[in-house]
N, C-alpha and C positions, 0 to 999 in steps of 0.2 A: 759576954765573955768571948774573949778569945784563946784557943789552944793553942800555945804556941808548938813550933816543930821543937822535937827533942832533938839532941844534938848529933844522934845517928841520922835523924830524918832530914836535918839541916845540913849536914853534912854531902848525902845523897842527892838531895835536890840540887845543892850548888853545884857538884858533880855533873849532872843532868844538865843543867842551866849553862855550865862553863864547855862542856863538851857540845851540845847542839849548836852554841854561838861560835865557837871556833870550827866546827863542821860547814855551817851555812858560809860561813864568813872566807874562810878558806877555797870552799867550792863556787862562790860568786867571784871570789877574785882571778880564779883559774879560768872562770868560764868567758870574763870580760879580757882578761888578756890574751886566753888563745883561742877564742870564738869569738871575739867581736859583741856578743851578747850579756844582756843584763840578764838578773834572773826573770825579772818580769817578761823580756822577750823571751827568753827559753819556753818559759811556762805558756805563754800565748801561743807559740810556735809548736809546740809540742800537740796542743788542744785541737788546733787548725791542721797539725801534719797528720793527725790518727780520725779524722773527721771523714766522712763520706765526702768524695771532691775537696777536698779540703776547704771546707766552707761550715761555717757555724752561724746561728740565730745569736746577734748580739745578747740577748738574754741568757742563752744557753752557757754562751762563754760566761757572763756575769757569774752563773752558781756553778760552773766548772772552775775559776779562778779566785771563787768569794770575794770579788772587788766587788765596790760601790758603782755603781753606773758613771759617774763623773772620773772616776779614776781609770776604769775602761777606758772611756771617752778620750781623755787626754791622752792616756797612753797610746791607743790606737792612732790618734794623731801623728806623734812621734814617730813610730811604725810606718806610716804610710809615707812621711816624709822621706825614710830611708828605703822606700820602696818594696817593704815586706810583706805588708797586707795591704786590702783594698776593701771599700765598704761599699756594699752593692745593694740597692733596695730587692725588695724581695716581688717577684711578678705577680700581680694581683694582690698584694698586699701592702702597702705604703706605711702600713703602722712599724714594722721592723725591717731591720737591714741585715744582712749577711755581712759578716769579716770572713774576707776570701784571702787564702796564701798565695802569696806570688809565687813565679820561679825562683826570682831574688830569695823570696823567704824560706822557701823550702830547700835552697842552694844553704841557705845560712843553718838552717838546723842539721841538715846532713852533715855539714863541716864540721859543726860544733858536739855533737853528739856523742861520737865514737871517743873522743877525749874526755869530755865529760863523763862518760859514764864508767870510763876507765877509773877514773879517779874516785866516782860514789865505789865502784869495787874495791879500791887500794886501801880507801882511806875508812871504808865504813863497812861492807860486806866481807871483806878478808879479815878485818879485825877481829870478828866473832866467827865463834863454831857456826855450823847450820843448825844445830840445837838452840844455842843462844840467839840466833837470829829469828828465829820460830819463837821462841819464849817473846824477844820483843817486839815481835810481831801481833803476839797475843794482848801484851801490855799495852800496845799503843791501842788496840781495838776497845779496850779497857776501858781507858780513861777517855779516849773518843766518845765512847757511848755513856760516860758521866757528864762529860762537856756537853753531850745532845740533850740529855737532861734535864740541864738548867738554861742551856742558852743554845738556841739553834746554831748552826755551825756558820752560816752567810748571813749579811746585814739584809734586810730586806728593803 
C-alpha cells in the first residue's frame, strides 16, 4: 500500500528537485562555456589532480566517481583524445591500469576551477547562512545514510 506524499511533503520534495536540477544545470552550462569541460571531465580531473602524483588506479576512480566500468572507459577514451589523461599499465601488475593526469589536464582543471568554485559560492554557499549550510550538510548525511542502508552507493 502506497503512502502518498502530503501536500506539504510534495511541495517540499518538488522544491528540492527543482532547485537541485536548476543548480546542476546552471553549473554544468557555465563549466562548459567558461572552462571547456563537461561535469564528468571536471569530476575525473578533480580526483586525479588531488591524487598523489596525479595518478589513480582505474578501479579506484570507478569507486570515486560511482560510474560503471564501461562508462569510465568510454569517457577516459574521450579525455585521452583531448590530451587530458593517459592510461598506463602498472609496473609488475598488468591486471590494472593507472589513469594519469597530463599537463594539459592539469592546466584545464586549474583554469576551470576558480570560476566554477566562484559560481558554487555565489549560487549555493552564499544563498544560505552558515547555520543553514551546516543543517543542510547534516541532512544530506542523514539521507545518504538512509540510502546506503538499502542500496550501496555504487554499482558493483
